[in-house]
C-alpha beads as a LAMMPS data file, in Angstrom:
LAMMPS data file: protein, C-alpha beads

486 atoms
485 bonds

1 atom types
1 bond types

-500.0 500.0 xlo xhi
-500.0 500.0 ylo yhi
-500.0 500.0 zlo zhi

Masses

1 110.0

Atoms # bond

1 1 1 353.418 -95.849 201.261
2 1 1 356.158 -96.570 198.876
3 1 1 358.305 -92.992 199.674
4 1 1 358.073 -94.639 203.171
5 1 1 359.202 -98.050 201.487
6 1 1 361.941 -96.052 199.790
7 1 1 363.056 -94.913 203.589
8 1 1 363.133 -97.999 205.376
9 1 1 365.118 -99.343 202.008
10 1 1 367.822 -96.536 202.741
11 1 1 367.930 -97.164 206.433
12 1 1 368.602 -101.266 206.243
13 1 1 372.387 -100.005 204.225
14 1 1 373.123 -98.877 207.536
15 1 1 373.516 -102.200 209.095
16 1 1 374.338 -103.861 205.976
17 1 1 377.024 -101.304 206.239
18 1 1 378.607 -103.722 209.144
19 1 1 378.613 -106.998 206.746
20 1 1 382.028 -106.255 205.509
21 1 1 383.619 -105.597 208.782
22 1 1 382.055 -108.962 209.643
23 1 1 382.991 -110.648 207.208
24 1 1 386.572 -109.982 207.756
25 1 1 386.928 -110.708 210.626
26 1 1 385.155 -114.268 210.753
27 1 1 387.522 -115.013 207.736
28 1 1 390.523 -113.623 208.729
29 1 1 390.172 -115.649 212.327
30 1 1 388.619 -118.794 210.262
31 1 1 390.841 -122.367 210.641
32 1 1 390.921 -121.995 206.602
33 1 1 393.225 -118.721 206.881
34 1 1 394.796 -118.316 210.304
35 1 1 393.282 -119.542 212.645
36 1 1 392.911 -116.800 215.329
37 1 1 389.635 -117.792 217.248
38 1 1 389.583 -114.516 218.673
39 1 1 389.488 -112.328 215.607
40 1 1 386.616 -114.875 214.325
41 1 1 384.622 -114.334 217.960
42 1 1 385.083 -110.310 217.150
43 1 1 383.382 -111.287 213.599
44 1 1 380.865 -113.390 215.637
45 1 1 379.640 -110.664 217.991
46 1 1 378.572 -108.191 215.278
47 1 1 376.782 -111.367 213.214
48 1 1 374.937 -111.884 216.640
49 1 1 373.734 -108.604 216.795
50 1 1 372.580 -107.811 213.476
51 1 1 369.225 -107.328 214.573
52 1 1 369.431 -104.846 217.232
53 1 1 371.668 -103.276 214.745
54 1 1 368.847 -102.811 212.632
55 1 1 366.744 -101.558 215.699
56 1 1 369.084 -98.504 215.969
57 1 1 369.905 -98.129 212.220
58 1 1 366.245 -97.616 210.971
59 1 1 365.388 -96.130 214.172
60 1 1 368.256 -93.613 213.556
61 1 1 368.024 -93.529 210.088
62 1 1 364.095 -92.335 209.822
63 1 1 363.913 -89.997 212.790
64 1 1 363.399 -86.689 211.257
65 1 1 366.829 -85.619 211.735
66 1 1 369.054 -88.635 212.417
67 1 1 369.556 -87.963 216.172
68 1 1 371.110 -90.294 218.700
69 1 1 368.199 -90.027 220.901
70 1 1 366.134 -92.023 218.248
71 1 1 368.819 -94.461 217.897
72 1 1 369.191 -95.391 221.902
73 1 1 365.136 -95.602 222.079
74 1 1 365.502 -98.067 219.065
75 1 1 367.896 -100.484 221.333
76 1 1 365.768 -99.963 224.532
77 1 1 363.088 -101.166 222.580
78 1 1 364.194 -103.745 220.491
79 1 1 365.595 -105.196 224.261
80 1 1 362.088 -104.310 225.992
81 1 1 360.987 -106.627 223.292
82 1 1 363.375 -109.158 223.370
83 1 1 362.895 -109.808 226.825
84 1 1 359.628 -110.138 227.331
85 1 1 359.672 -112.720 224.502
86 1 1 362.497 -114.651 225.881
87 1 1 361.387 -118.921 225.596
88 1 1 362.883 -118.862 229.461
89 1 1 360.140 -115.659 230.255
90 1 1 357.611 -117.282 227.876
91 1 1 357.966 -120.606 229.468
92 1 1 356.890 -118.628 232.379
93 1 1 353.561 -117.017 231.765
94 1 1 352.642 -120.537 230.999
95 1 1 353.047 -121.638 227.348
96 1 1 353.792 -125.175 226.678
97 1 1 353.308 -125.976 223.374
98 1 1 357.079 -126.601 221.985
99 1 1 356.293 -125.095 218.382
100 1 1 355.439 -121.647 219.868
101 1 1 358.608 -121.864 222.131
102 1 1 361.047 -122.479 219.222
103 1 1 359.146 -119.722 217.465
104 1 1 360.101 -117.743 220.083
105 1 1 363.403 -118.885 220.335
106 1 1 364.088 -116.795 217.280
107 1 1 363.439 -113.618 219.077
108 1 1 366.432 -112.347 219.912
109 1 1 368.565 -112.127 216.549
110 1 1 365.593 -111.472 214.022
111 1 1 366.296 -108.919 211.851
112 1 1 362.366 -108.262 211.253
113 1 1 361.882 -107.492 214.755
114 1 1 364.546 -105.222 214.627
115 1 1 362.633 -103.297 211.830
116 1 1 359.628 -103.499 213.938
117 1 1 361.466 -101.645 216.972
118 1 1 363.180 -99.494 214.822
119 1 1 359.853 -98.192 213.035
120 1 1 358.260 -97.871 216.594
121 1 1 361.367 -95.732 217.875
122 1 1 361.244 -93.045 214.753
123 1 1 357.830 -92.569 214.772
124 1 1 358.288 -92.222 219.114
125 1 1 360.530 -89.739 217.929
126 1 1 359.587 -87.838 215.293
127 1 1 355.939 -87.570 217.027
128 1 1 357.393 -86.399 220.350
129 1 1 360.701 -85.227 220.769
130 1 1 359.777 -81.765 220.688
131 1 1 356.974 -82.583 223.346
132 1 1 357.019 -80.016 226.622
133 1 1 355.851 -81.855 229.867
134 1 1 354.767 -79.278 232.980
135 1 1 357.644 -77.776 235.062
136 1 1 357.228 -80.843 237.859
137 1 1 358.477 -83.195 235.592
138 1 1 359.933 -81.385 232.914
139 1 1 363.021 -83.094 233.047
140 1 1 361.302 -85.797 230.771
141 1 1 360.166 -83.342 228.038
142 1 1 361.893 -83.603 224.552
143 1 1 363.814 -85.770 223.566
144 1 1 364.318 -87.299 226.800
145 1 1 360.322 -88.412 226.763
146 1 1 361.444 -90.312 223.719
147 1 1 362.955 -94.021 225.134
148 1 1 360.755 -94.093 228.177
149 1 1 357.689 -94.029 225.448
150 1 1 359.774 -96.142 223.270
151 1 1 359.737 -99.113 225.433
152 1 1 356.187 -98.110 226.693
153 1 1 354.636 -99.230 222.729
154 1 1 357.388 -101.962 222.564
155 1 1 355.998 -103.701 225.415
156 1 1 352.188 -103.439 223.199
157 1 1 354.530 -104.907 220.372
158 1 1 355.705 -107.364 222.886
159 1 1 352.100 -108.234 223.909
160 1 1 350.768 -108.407 220.134
161 1 1 353.883 -110.439 219.047
162 1 1 353.111 -112.405 222.063
163 1 1 349.677 -114.223 220.551
164 1 1 350.991 -113.276 216.324
165 1 1 354.875 -114.074 216.311
166 1 1 354.356 -118.185 216.364
167 1 1 351.726 -118.001 213.773
168 1 1 353.955 -115.243 211.832
169 1 1 357.334 -117.416 212.246
170 1 1 355.240 -120.708 210.841
171 1 1 354.144 -118.308 207.708
172 1 1 358.187 -117.322 207.646
173 1 1 358.943 -120.794 207.381
174 1 1 357.143 -121.597 205.127
175 1 1 356.749 -119.522 202.246
176 1 1 360.878 -119.698 202.959
177 1 1 360.968 -123.995 202.598
178 1 1 358.573 -123.370 199.909
179 1 1 361.175 -121.244 197.583
180 1 1 364.352 -123.034 198.755
181 1 1 362.575 -126.174 197.411
182 1 1 362.088 -124.521 194.059
183 1 1 365.644 -124.519 194.350
184 1 1 367.322 -122.465 190.761
185 1 1 363.713 -121.200 189.967
186 1 1 363.252 -119.528 192.870
187 1 1 367.201 -118.406 193.408
188 1 1 366.056 -117.091 189.745
189 1 1 362.761 -115.212 190.374
190 1 1 364.330 -113.766 193.465
191 1 1 367.622 -112.531 191.447
192 1 1 365.037 -111.026 188.757
193 1 1 362.689 -108.837 190.763
194 1 1 366.146 -108.241 193.269
195 1 1 367.215 -105.603 189.831
196 1 1 363.620 -104.645 188.938
197 1 1 362.683 -102.844 192.318
198 1 1 366.148 -101.125 192.180
199 1 1 364.507 -98.225 189.988
200 1 1 362.215 -97.343 192.601
201 1 1 365.283 -98.230 196.061
202 1 1 363.250 -101.209 197.196
203 1 1 365.284 -104.014 196.714
204 1 1 366.615 -103.502 199.921
205 1 1 363.731 -104.395 201.098
206 1 1 363.340 -107.379 199.235
207 1 1 366.748 -108.525 200.441
208 1 1 366.287 -108.038 204.064
209 1 1 364.194 -110.989 203.841
210 1 1 365.996 -113.711 201.580
211 1 1 369.365 -112.608 202.962
212 1 1 368.466 -112.663 206.579
213 1 1 365.523 -114.282 206.898
214 1 1 365.332 -117.718 205.228
215 1 1 366.591 -120.720 206.574
216 1 1 368.656 -121.415 209.867
217 1 1 371.326 -122.522 210.058
218 1 1 372.964 -123.442 213.702
219 1 1 377.364 -124.126 213.050
220 1 1 378.303 -126.472 215.344
221 1 1 382.428 -125.339 215.294
222 1 1 384.229 -121.868 215.469
223 1 1 383.697 -118.853 217.171
224 1 1 379.534 -119.190 216.746
225 1 1 379.223 -122.635 217.393
226 1 1 375.435 -123.355 219.166
227 1 1 374.183 -120.531 217.993
228 1 1 371.428 -120.086 214.968
229 1 1 371.708 -118.017 212.026
230 1 1 369.269 -116.939 209.367
231 1 1 369.315 -115.980 205.769
232 1 1 371.772 -116.615 202.687
233 1 1 374.044 -114.341 204.096
234 1 1 374.868 -115.259 207.922
235 1 1 374.299 -118.913 206.697
236 1 1 377.176 -118.706 204.156
237 1 1 379.841 -116.407 206.454
238 1 1 378.602 -118.991 209.094
239 1 1 379.779 -122.289 206.936
240 1 1 376.293 -123.871 205.903
241 1 1 377.263 -125.741 202.657
242 1 1 373.702 -125.505 201.425
243 1 1 373.823 -121.495 201.690
244 1 1 375.125 -118.610 198.686
245 1 1 372.164 -119.792 196.582
246 1 1 370.875 -116.178 196.454
247 1 1 374.168 -115.103 196.205
248 1 1 376.409 -116.914 193.730
249 1 1 374.624 -115.696 190.796
250 1 1 375.514 -111.405 191.308
251 1 1 379.329 -112.619 191.216
252 1 1 378.749 -113.147 186.906
253 1 1 376.514 -110.350 186.619
254 1 1 378.404 -107.696 188.873
255 1 1 381.821 -108.068 187.725
256 1 1 380.857 -109.319 184.678
257 1 1 378.395 -109.040 182.519
258 1 1 377.561 -104.991 183.518
259 1 1 380.561 -103.671 182.899
260 1 1 379.917 -105.929 179.475
261 1 1 376.827 -104.012 178.911
262 1 1 378.544 -101.038 179.418
263 1 1 381.293 -102.073 176.770
264 1 1 378.609 -102.345 174.554
265 1 1 377.235 -98.804 174.905
266 1 1 380.929 -97.416 174.223
267 1 1 380.849 -99.400 171.093
268 1 1 377.648 -98.440 169.937
269 1 1 378.233 -94.521 170.386
270 1 1 378.429 -92.081 167.958
271 1 1 382.225 -92.144 166.649
272 1 1 382.814 -88.581 168.335
273 1 1 381.401 -89.096 171.464
274 1 1 383.164 -92.937 172.009
275 1 1 385.950 -91.695 174.196
276 1 1 383.854 -89.887 176.013
277 1 1 381.818 -92.769 177.166
278 1 1 384.853 -95.163 176.959
279 1 1 386.341 -93.288 180.235
280 1 1 383.088 -93.030 181.752
281 1 1 382.330 -96.418 181.465
282 1 1 385.632 -97.835 182.310
283 1 1 385.301 -96.155 185.603
284 1 1 381.600 -97.520 186.605
285 1 1 383.057 -100.400 185.002
286 1 1 385.834 -100.587 187.634
287 1 1 383.509 -100.208 190.861
288 1 1 381.320 -102.772 189.566
289 1 1 384.303 -105.421 189.046
290 1 1 385.897 -104.748 192.242
291 1 1 382.932 -103.627 194.696
292 1 1 379.982 -104.638 193.201
293 1 1 378.693 -101.763 193.164
294 1 1 376.585 -101.416 190.070
295 1 1 374.148 -98.603 190.280
296 1 1 376.547 -96.030 188.361
297 1 1 376.054 -98.503 185.289
298 1 1 372.365 -99.114 185.464
299 1 1 371.337 -95.847 185.729
300 1 1 373.481 -95.312 182.686
301 1 1 370.990 -97.158 180.658
302 1 1 367.923 -97.486 183.195
303 1 1 365.891 -94.591 181.876
304 1 1 367.803 -93.926 178.549
305 1 1 366.610 -97.712 177.201
306 1 1 364.144 -99.219 179.795
307 1 1 363.909 -102.607 177.788
308 1 1 368.172 -103.229 178.021
309 1 1 366.967 -103.239 181.516
310 1 1 364.236 -105.439 181.699
311 1 1 366.745 -107.040 179.997
312 1 1 369.349 -106.934 182.853
313 1 1 366.410 -107.936 185.071
314 1 1 365.855 -111.432 183.734
315 1 1 369.874 -111.737 182.822
316 1 1 370.121 -111.287 186.530
317 1 1 367.349 -113.789 186.962
318 1 1 369.383 -116.643 184.479
319 1 1 372.607 -115.996 186.215
320 1 1 371.270 -116.879 189.204
321 1 1 369.158 -119.897 187.753
322 1 1 372.552 -121.407 186.268
323 1 1 374.751 -120.621 189.513
324 1 1 372.436 -123.143 191.451
325 1 1 371.915 -125.512 188.624
326 1 1 375.507 -125.908 188.175
327 1 1 375.933 -126.323 192.396
328 1 1 377.827 -122.962 191.981
329 1 1 377.429 -121.617 196.013
330 1 1 379.125 -118.604 196.925
331 1 1 378.459 -115.080 199.019
332 1 1 379.210 -111.680 200.341
333 1 1 379.414 -109.180 203.121
334 1 1 379.188 -106.475 201.000
335 1 1 378.151 -106.924 197.673
336 1 1 379.385 -109.651 194.383
337 1 1 382.542 -107.058 193.637
338 1 1 386.301 -109.033 193.331
339 1 1 387.441 -108.455 196.911
340 1 1 384.064 -110.851 198.359
341 1 1 384.782 -113.462 195.699
342 1 1 388.488 -113.379 197.141
343 1 1 387.730 -112.691 200.698
344 1 1 384.834 -115.839 200.724
345 1 1 386.806 -117.905 198.271
346 1 1 387.445 -120.982 201.024
347 1 1 384.243 -120.983 201.975
348 1 1 382.019 -121.246 198.491
349 1 1 381.734 -124.284 196.458
350 1 1 383.295 -124.317 192.484
351 1 1 383.952 -120.842 192.804
352 1 1 386.511 -121.149 190.344
353 1 1 383.291 -122.207 187.667
354 1 1 381.555 -119.032 189.170
355 1 1 384.827 -117.027 187.544
356 1 1 384.169 -118.990 184.003
357 1 1 380.460 -118.789 184.072
358 1 1 381.035 -114.777 184.782
359 1 1 383.971 -114.429 181.804
360 1 1 380.760 -115.969 179.531
361 1 1 378.505 -113.854 180.823
362 1 1 380.684 -110.845 180.096
363 1 1 380.221 -111.135 176.159
364 1 1 376.697 -112.525 177.029
365 1 1 375.882 -108.996 177.677
366 1 1 378.069 -107.317 175.413
367 1 1 376.332 -108.610 172.396
368 1 1 372.919 -108.832 173.691
369 1 1 373.528 -105.103 174.447
370 1 1 375.367 -104.450 171.226
371 1 1 372.560 -106.160 169.128
372 1 1 369.325 -104.645 170.704
373 1 1 370.810 -101.499 170.769
374 1 1 371.788 -101.131 167.282
375 1 1 368.597 -102.702 166.147
376 1 1 366.151 -100.552 168.047
377 1 1 368.602 -97.343 168.259
378 1 1 368.140 -97.332 171.301
379 1 1 369.234 -93.328 172.534
380 1 1 372.423 -94.907 175.266
381 1 1 374.566 -92.621 176.396
382 1 1 376.932 -90.986 173.316
383 1 1 374.268 -91.678 170.694
384 1 1 371.744 -88.940 171.752
385 1 1 370.359 -86.878 168.950
386 1 1 371.601 -83.879 171.199
387 1 1 374.031 -84.814 173.504
388 1 1 376.782 -82.358 173.815
389 1 1 379.873 -83.537 175.082
390 1 1 381.087 -80.835 177.871
391 1 1 384.620 -82.252 178.823
392 1 1 386.148 -78.763 179.618
393 1 1 382.929 -78.016 181.854
394 1 1 382.592 -81.117 183.694
395 1 1 386.486 -80.937 184.380
396 1 1 386.166 -78.113 185.448
397 1 1 383.170 -78.531 187.695
398 1 1 384.400 -81.391 190.091
399 1 1 387.579 -80.244 190.146
400 1 1 386.713 -79.156 193.782
401 1 1 384.264 -81.278 195.354
402 1 1 382.507 -77.747 196.151
403 1 1 381.807 -77.121 192.962
404 1 1 380.728 -80.187 192.259
405 1 1 378.276 -79.921 194.361
406 1 1 376.850 -76.209 193.660
407 1 1 376.484 -77.424 189.905
408 1 1 374.370 -80.694 191.215
409 1 1 372.311 -77.841 194.375
410 1 1 371.632 -75.736 191.514
411 1 1 370.491 -78.284 189.167
412 1 1 368.183 -79.029 191.728
413 1 1 366.645 -75.452 191.594
414 1 1 368.484 -73.958 194.017
415 1 1 368.395 -74.214 198.261
416 1 1 364.480 -73.018 197.665
417 1 1 363.954 -75.597 196.163
418 1 1 364.714 -78.788 198.585
419 1 1 363.119 -79.587 201.508
420 1 1 365.084 -82.224 202.841
421 1 1 368.563 -84.139 201.528
422 1 1 369.787 -87.068 202.360
423 1 1 371.919 -90.089 201.377
424 1 1 372.190 -94.157 200.923
425 1 1 375.435 -95.870 199.331
426 1 1 375.031 -94.748 196.179
427 1 1 372.494 -92.307 195.774
428 1 1 371.028 -88.756 196.884
429 1 1 367.788 -88.509 197.789
430 1 1 365.465 -85.774 198.309
431 1 1 362.179 -83.813 198.568
432 1 1 361.584 -81.069 197.082
433 1 1 358.889 -78.219 196.909
434 1 1 358.874 -79.468 192.499
435 1 1 360.480 -82.039 190.684
436 1 1 360.038 -79.858 187.744
437 1 1 361.774 -77.898 187.989
438 1 1 364.724 -80.007 188.114
439 1 1 367.737 -79.717 185.800
440 1 1 368.585 -83.087 185.021
441 1 1 371.387 -82.031 181.952
442 1 1 372.850 -79.343 184.371
443 1 1 373.669 -82.359 187.084
444 1 1 374.447 -84.878 184.607
445 1 1 377.680 -82.311 183.689
446 1 1 378.377 -82.355 187.209
447 1 1 379.405 -85.657 187.071
448 1 1 376.110 -87.270 188.521
449 1 1 375.231 -90.628 186.943
450 1 1 371.578 -90.081 186.751
451 1 1 368.313 -88.823 188.136
452 1 1 365.226 -90.067 188.848
453 1 1 362.088 -88.146 189.983
454 1 1 360.102 -90.507 191.681
455 1 1 357.012 -87.957 192.360
456 1 1 356.166 -84.352 192.200
457 1 1 358.063 -83.663 195.582
458 1 1 360.718 -86.669 195.558
459 1 1 363.775 -87.339 193.307
460 1 1 367.137 -89.396 193.235
461 1 1 370.670 -87.763 192.079
462 1 1 372.472 -90.883 191.510
463 1 1 376.493 -90.104 192.865
464 1 1 378.546 -93.518 193.426
465 1 1 380.777 -94.368 196.138
466 1 1 381.396 -90.868 196.899
467 1 1 377.755 -89.527 197.564
468 1 1 378.061 -88.717 201.260
469 1 1 380.723 -86.269 200.580
470 1 1 378.475 -84.837 197.422
471 1 1 375.678 -84.576 200.334
472 1 1 377.680 -82.885 203.191
473 1 1 379.103 -80.634 200.638
474 1 1 375.453 -79.822 199.212
475 1 1 374.504 -79.389 202.900
476 1 1 377.255 -77.296 203.551
477 1 1 376.275 -74.844 200.255
478 1 1 373.072 -74.498 201.641
479 1 1 374.084 -73.584 205.441
480 1 1 376.117 -70.594 204.519
481 1 1 373.999 -69.454 201.822
482 1 1 371.066 -69.371 204.592
483 1 1 373.822 -67.583 207.431
484 1 1 375.012 -64.751 204.312
485 1 1 371.011 -64.435 203.824
486 1 1 370.475 -63.211 207.180

Bonds

1 1 1 2
2 1 2 3
3 1 3 4
4 1 4 5
5 1 5 6
6 1 6 7
7 1 7 8
8 1 8 9
9 1 9 10
10 1 10 11
11 1 11 12
12 1 12 13
13 1 13 14
14 1 14 15
15 1 15 16
16 1 16 17
17 1 17 18
18 1 18 19
19 1 19 20
20 1 20 21
21 1 21 22
22 1 22 23
23 1 23 24
24 1 24 25
25 1 25 26
26 1 26 27
27 1 27 28
28 1 28 29
29 1 29 30
30 1 30 31
31 1 31 32
32 1 32 33
33 1 33 34
34 1 34 35
35 1 35 36
36 1 36 37
37 1 37 38
38 1 38 39
39 1 39 40
40 1 40 41
41 1 41 42
42 1 42 43
43 1 43 44
44 1 44 45
45 1 45 46
46 1 46 47
47 1 47 48
48 1 48 49
49 1 49 50
50 1 50 51
51 1 51 52
52 1 52 53
53 1 53 54
54 1 54 55
55 1 55 56
56 1 56 57
57 1 57 58
58 1 58 59
59 1 59 60
60 1 60 61
61 1 61 62
62 1 62 63
63 1 63 64
64 1 64 65
65 1 65 66
66 1 66 67
67 1 67 68
68 1 68 69
69 1 69 70
70 1 70 71
71 1 71 72
72 1 72 73
73 1 73 74
74 1 74 75
75 1 75 76
76 1 76 77
77 1 77 78
78 1 78 79
79 1 79 80
80 1 80 81
81 1 81 82
82 1 82 83
83 1 83 84
84 1 84 85
85 1 85 86
86 1 86 87
87 1 87 88
88 1 88 89
89 1 89 90
90 1 90 91
91 1 91 92
92 1 92 93
93 1 93 94
94 1 94 95
95 1 95 96
96 1 96 97
97 1 97 98
98 1 98 99
99 1 99 100
100 1 100 101
101 1 101 102
102 1 102 103
103 1 103 104
104 1 104 105
105 1 105 106
106 1 106 107
107 1 107 108
108 1 108 109
109 1 109 110
110 1 110 111
111 1 111 112
112 1 112 113
113 1 113 114
114 1 114 115
115 1 115 116
116 1 116 117
117 1 117 118
118 1 118 119
119 1 119 120
120 1 120 121
121 1 121 122
122 1 122 123
123 1 123 124
124 1 124 125
125 1 125 126
126 1 126 127
127 1 127 128
128 1 128 129
129 1 129 130
130 1 130 131
131 1 131 132
132 1 132 133
133 1 133 134
134 1 134 135
135 1 135 136
136 1 136 137
137 1 137 138
138 1 138 139
139 1 139 140
140 1 140 141
141 1 141 142
142 1 142 143
143 1 143 144
144 1 144 145
145 1 145 146
146 1 146 147
147 1 147 148
148 1 148 149
149 1 149 150
150 1 150 151
151 1 151 152
152 1 152 153
153 1 153 154
154 1 154 155
155 1 155 156
156 1 156 157
157 1 157 158
158 1 158 159
159 1 159 160
160 1 160 161
161 1 161 162
162 1 162 163
163 1 163 164
164 1 164 165
165 1 165 166
166 1 166 167
167 1 167 168
168 1 168 169
169 1 169 170
170 1 170 171
171 1 171 172
172 1 172 173
173 1 173 174
174 1 174 175
175 1 175 176
176 1 176 177
177 1 177 178
178 1 178 179
179 1 179 180
180 1 180 181
181 1 181 182
182 1 182 183
183 1 183 184
184 1 184 185
185 1 185 186
186 1 186 187
187 1 187 188
188 1 188 189
189 1 189 190
190 1 190 191
191 1 191 192
192 1 192 193
193 1 193 194
194 1 194 195
195 1 195 196
196 1 196 197
197 1 197 198
198 1 198 199
199 1 199 200
200 1 200 201
201 1 201 202
202 1 202 203
203 1 203 204
204 1 204 205
205 1 205 206
206 1 206 207
207 1 207 208
208 1 208 209
209 1 209 210
210 1 210 211
211 1 211 212
212 1 212 213
213 1 213 214
214 1 214 215
215 1 215 216
216 1 216 217
217 1 217 218
218 1 218 219
219 1 219 220
220 1 220 221
221 1 221 222
222 1 222 223
223 1 223 224
224 1 224 225
225 1 225 226
226 1 226 227
227 1 227 228
228 1 228 229
229 1 229 230
230 1 230 231
231 1 231 232
232 1 232 233
233 1 233 234
234 1 234 235
235 1 235 236
236 1 236 237
237 1 237 238
238 1 238 239
239 1 239 240
240 1 240 241
241 1 241 242
242 1 242 243
243 1 243 244
244 1 244 245
245 1 245 246
246 1 246 247
247 1 247 248
248 1 248 249
249 1 249 250
250 1 250 251
251 1 251 252
252 1 252 253
253 1 253 254
254 1 254 255
255 1 255 256
256 1 256 257
257 1 257 258
258 1 258 259
259 1 259 260
260 1 260 261
261 1 261 262
262 1 262 263
263 1 263 264
264 1 264 265
265 1 265 266
266 1 266 267
267 1 267 268
268 1 268 269
269 1 269 270
270 1 270 271
271 1 271 272
272 1 272 273
273 1 273 274
274 1 274 275
275 1 275 276
276 1 276 277
277 1 277 278
278 1 278 279
279 1 279 280
280 1 280 281
281 1 281 282
282 1 282 283
283 1 283 284
284 1 284 285
285 1 285 286
286 1 286 287
287 1 287 288
288 1 288 289
289 1 289 290
290 1 290 291
291 1 291 292
292 1 292 293
293 1 293 294
294 1 294 295
295 1 295 296
296 1 296 297
297 1 297 298
298 1 298 299
299 1 299 300
300 1 300 301
301 1 301 302
302 1 302 303
303 1 303 304
304 1 304 305
305 1 305 306
306 1 306 307
307 1 307 308
308 1 308 309
309 1 309 310
310 1 310 311
311 1 311 312
312 1 312 313
313 1 313 314
314 1 314 315
315 1 315 316
316 1 316 317
317 1 317 318
318 1 318 319
319 1 319 320
320 1 320 321
321 1 321 322
322 1 322 323
323 1 323 324
324 1 324 325
325 1 325 326
326 1 326 327
327 1 327 328
328 1 328 329
329 1 329 330
330 1 330 331
331 1 331 332
332 1 332 333
333 1 333 334
334 1 334 335
335 1 335 336
336 1 336 337
337 1 337 338
338 1 338 339
339 1 339 340
340 1 340 341
341 1 341 342
342 1 342 343
343 1 343 344
344 1 344 345
345 1 345 346
346 1 346 347
347 1 347 348
348 1 348 349
349 1 349 350
350 1 350 351
351 1 351 352
352 1 352 353
353 1 353 354
354 1 354 355
355 1 355 356
356 1 356 357
357 1 357 358
358 1 358 359
359 1 359 360
360 1 360 361
361 1 361 362
362 1 362 363
363 1 363 364
364 1 364 365
365 1 365 366
366 1 366 367
367 1 367 368
368 1 368 369
369 1 369 370
370 1 370 371
371 1 371 372
372 1 372 373
373 1 373 374
374 1 374 375
375 1 375 376
376 1 376 377
377 1 377 378
378 1 378 379
379 1 379 380
380 1 380 381
381 1 381 382
382 1 382 383
383 1 383 384
384 1 384 385
385 1 385 386
386 1 386 387
387 1 387 388
388 1 388 389
389 1 389 390
390 1 390 391
391 1 391 392
392 1 392 393
393 1 393 394
394 1 394 395
395 1 395 396
396 1 396 397
397 1 397 398
398 1 398 399
399 1 399 400
400 1 400 401
401 1 401 402
402 1 402 403
403 1 403 404
404 1 404 405
405 1 405 406
406 1 406 407
407 1 407 408
408 1 408 409
409 1 409 410
410 1 410 411
411 1 411 412
412 1 412 413
413 1 413 414
414 1 414 415
415 1 415 416
416 1 416 417
417 1 417 418
418 1 418 419
419 1 419 420
420 1 420 421
421 1 421 422
422 1 422 423
423 1 423 424
424 1 424 425
425 1 425 426
426 1 426 427
427 1 427 428
428 1 428 429
429 1 429 430
430 1 430 431
431 1 431 432
432 1 432 433
433 1 433 434
434 1 434 435
435 1 435 436
436 1 436 437
437 1 437 438
438 1 438 439
439 1 439 440
440 1 440 441
441 1 441 442
442 1 442 443
443 1 443 444
444 1 444 445
445 1 445 446
446 1 446 447
447 1 447 448
448 1 448 449
449 1 449 450
450 1 450 451
451 1 451 452
452 1 452 453
453 1 453 454
454 1 454 455
455 1 455 456
456 1 456 457
457 1 457 458
458 1 458 459
459 1 459 460
460 1 460 461
461 1 461 462
462 1 462 463
463 1 463 464
464 1 464 465
465 1 465 466
466 1 466 467
467 1 467 468
468 1 468 469
469 1 469 470
470 1 470 471
471 1 471 472
472 1 472 473
473 1 473 474
474 1 474 475
475 1 475 476
476 1 476 477
477 1 477 478
478 1 478 479
479 1 479 480
480 1 480 481
481 1 481 482
482 1 482 483
483 1 483 484
484 1 484 485
485 1 485 486
């Protein structure tokens, strides 16, 4: 079950990757920037169809070979569901209850519907994409069968949702209202669990609930006027003055706090290792500050010193709590880095105050990490008893990307140990025959930030923002080796 949820979380990153494009277009075309409506309309078009993008992306990402037929099936299934459950259609079935009709009005761009349909499409593809039909209907065999069956299964889903969706939506709304009523405490709890779930890769699942479902806002001006939007991110980008509660507190942590933690690890490293650790920290700190991608820093201490990671999760919760207490509201289209901070500055509430809070968090993280590492003699990078500097070895390895991939592949136990390989935004995700034979030290010497064995037959390698290229290189190496053997 955990592995399946991790795959969903990975697939959720595909539509989320479209958010920066939507945010940039919306902001550039906004009245307070360039005031070019058609540019804002282009960004709004992406946001207005995010649920469909979720259906497509999950169907594609969870299909066994990432085939376009699965994506097409996801889109077809989504249109079936929203067509059958459209308010006008539901009303024609004899439904007159206003609350039920209002609930069905939330179906057309609800990402939860997209997720459900995407899962159905991927399961259908994985089960039936190789099915052979009798000759007289043989044209519809294999992948051509998948959209047909997906439409049928989606119709069944729509029939089920016809009876349960009003209750589901009422429950989601009630829970969302309750959480929002907690104010700063609710925001703090979200921040804490958001970080705590990262080692399992399940934070994307949690994020999709808060960022894409909770709360409703109907813009009265701009490109999306009159069209309701849901979730903290979409509401913020659409101009909701109350949105950003579940986003603002991440800016101080990602732009300032974690870099502070990184410099604390460099400062506490053994003197002979300090230069190498500092060099690594500067690189990953810059990525965190500019883009908000923090996993490369977090994996420097996540497993080496778990107590630091719990402290980090607690400080993230504290940051979201304080941002709410102080009335700071800010949001992002991708993550809480400098690019999003500047881009959405005009929509934010007291962004300068948030920046000051961020500087304070740099020192909070630095001194807490420094003290805890020293007090408990934690084996963070550069403090290990058997730490060896392999600068020349690393330089030789990463000089050519394919060499980096080759060393990682070797550390994974070679191609014979790999069952499947995929990637999300920063990690390689692998199914392997035996996780115990993975050589973590060798993989890290190739420049990886960390290795996580999630089970006896599954592992993740934290690479960074260039993970896709490393994954592609490994796949090429595996293919080339297979060809030579044949």
